[in-house]
C-alpha positions in Angstrom: -21.1 -32.6 -52.9 -21.8 -31.9 -56.6 -18.9 -32.1 -59.0 -18.4 -28.7 -60.6 -16.2 -27.2 -63.2 -13.4 -24.7 -62.5 -15.5 -22.1 -64.2 -18.5 -22.8 -61.8 -16.1 -22.6 -58.8 -14.8 -19.2 -60.0 -18.3 -18.0 -60.5 -19.3 -19.0 -57.0 -16.1 -17.3 -55.7 -17.0 -14.0 -57.4 -20.6 -14.2 -56.2 -19.5 -15.0 -52.7 -17.1 -12.1 -52.8 -19.9 -9.7 -53.7 -22.1 -11.1 -50.9 -19.2 -10.8 -48.4 -18.7 -7.2 -49.4 -22.4 -6.4 -48.9 -22.4 -8.2 -45.6 -19.4 -6.2 -44.5 -20.9 -2.9 -45.5 -24.1 -3.8 -43.6 -22.2 -5.3 -40.6 -24.1 -8.6 -40.9 -22.7 -11.2 -38.5 -22.4 -14.0 -41.2 -21.0 -17.2 -39.7 -20.8 -19.2 -42.9 -21.3 -18.9 -46.7 -22.7 -21.9 -48.5 -22.9 -22.9 -52.2 -26.5 -24.0 -52.8 -25.2 -26.7 -55.2 -23.5 -28.4 -52.3 -26.7 -28.3 -50.2 -29.4 -29.0 -52.8 -27.4 -30.8 -55.6 -29.4 -28.8 -58.2 -29.8 -25.3 -59.5 -32.1 -23.3 -57.1 -31.7 -19.8 -58.5 -29.9 -18.8 -55.3 -26.2 -18.1 -55.8 -24.9 -17.8 -52.3 -26.5 -18.7 -48.9 -25.3 -16.7 -45.9 -25.8 -18.4 -42.5 -26.6 -15.9 -39.7 -27.4 -17.7 -36.5 -30.2 -20.1 -37.4 -31.2 -18.1 -40.4 -30.2 -19.0 -44.0 -30.5 -16.0 -46.3 -30.3 -16.7 -50.1 -28.6 -14.1 -52.4 -29.0 -13.9 -56.1 -26.0 -12.0 -57.5 -26.4 -10.3 -60.9 -24.3 -7.9 -62.9 -25.4 -4.3 -63.5 -25.6 -3.3 -67.1 -26.3 0.4 -67.8 -27.9 -0.4 -71.1 -30.8 -2.5 -69.7 -34.2 -0.9 -69.8 -32.9 1.5 -72.5 -34.1 0.6 -76.0 -31.5 2.8 -77.6 -28.5 1.1 -76.0 -30.0 -2.4 -75.3 -28.7 -4.9 -72.7 -25.2 -6.2 -72.9 -23.5 -3.4 -74.9 -22.3 -1.2 -72.0 -21.2 -4.1 -69.9 -19.3 -5.6 -72.8 -17.5 -2.3 -73.4 -16.6 -2.0 -69.8 -15.3 -5.6 -69.7 -13.1 -4.8 -72.8 -11.7 -1.8 -70.9 -10.9 -4.0 -67.9 -9.1 -6.5 -70.1 -7.1 -3.8 -71.9 -6.1 -2.2 -68.6 -4.4 -5.5 -67.6 -2.8 -5.8 -64.2 -2.7 -2.0 -63.7 -6.5 -2.1 -63.5 -7.0 1.5 -64.3 -9.6 2.4 -67.0 -12.0 5.2 -67.7 -15.5 5.3 -69.2 -18.8 7.1 -69.2 -21.5 6.1 -66.7 -25.0 5.4 -68.0 -27.4 8.3 -67.7 -30.1 5.7 -67.4 -29.3 4.3 -64.0 -32.8 4.1 -62.7 -34.2 2.4 -65.8 -31.3 -0.1 -66.0 -31.5 -1.0 -62.3 -35.2 -1.5 -62.4 -34.9 -3.6 -65.5 -32.2 -5.8 -64.0 -34.1 -6.4 -60.7 -37.3 -7.1 -62.6 -35.6 -9.6 -64.9 -34.2 -11.5 -61.9 -37.5 -11.4 -60.0 -39.3 -12.9 -63.1 -36.6 -15.5 -63.4 -35.6 -18.3 -61.1 -34.2 -16.4 -58.1 -36.9 -17.6 -55.7 -37.0 -21.4 -56.3 -35.8 -22.5 -52.8 -38.7 -23.4 -50.6 -39.3 -20.9 -47.8 -38.4 -23.6 -45.2 -34.9 -23.7 -46.5 -34.2 -20.0 -47.2 -36.4 -17.6 -45.2 -35.3 -14.6 -47.2 -34.0 -14.0 -50.7 -32.0 -10.9 -51.6 -31.0 -9.8 -55.1 -27.5 -8.3 -54.9 -26.6 -6.2 -58.0 -22.9 -5.8 -58.5 -21.2 -3.4 -60.8 -18.4 -4.8 -63.0 -15.6 -3.2 -61.1 -16.8 -4.5 -57.7 -16.5 -8.1 -59.1 -13.3 -7.5 -61.1 -11.2 -8.9 -58.2 -12.1 -12.4 -59.3 -11.5 -11.7 -63.1 
C-alpha cells in the first residue's frame, strides 16, 4: 500500500463518492471500489477502479467548469465563483448562481482535455474500460 497524505485520501473519497453515485444511477452491480495507487503504486490517470464480477472498470473523475471552451469566460472562473458561494453558504449549504449558457462547449472542452491527458495510462489487461465521469461542484460538495 502506498503512503498517501490526508488530502489525497479525501480526494479519493470524493472521487469514489462520484463514481458510487453514477453506479447507483446506472444500477451497476459494483462489488468493490479500489484506489489505483494501492494496486499500481504509481499515478495511472485512473481515479477509481470499480470491480464488477471479473471486470475492472477505470473511472477518471473531473470537475465540470462552465467557463471551459468559452474564450470570454475562460476555465476556472465559474468554478471558483461557485466554490466561493459554497464556502459562504456554510453548513446550511444553500446558495444560488447562474448556470453557464455554454454547457455544450464547456463539457466538450472538459472531456477533450481529459482524453488528451493521462486518463488512459492503465494497460488494457488491467482495466478493460475507462470512463470519464464529469461531476458538477454540488454533486461533490458532500466531501468538502
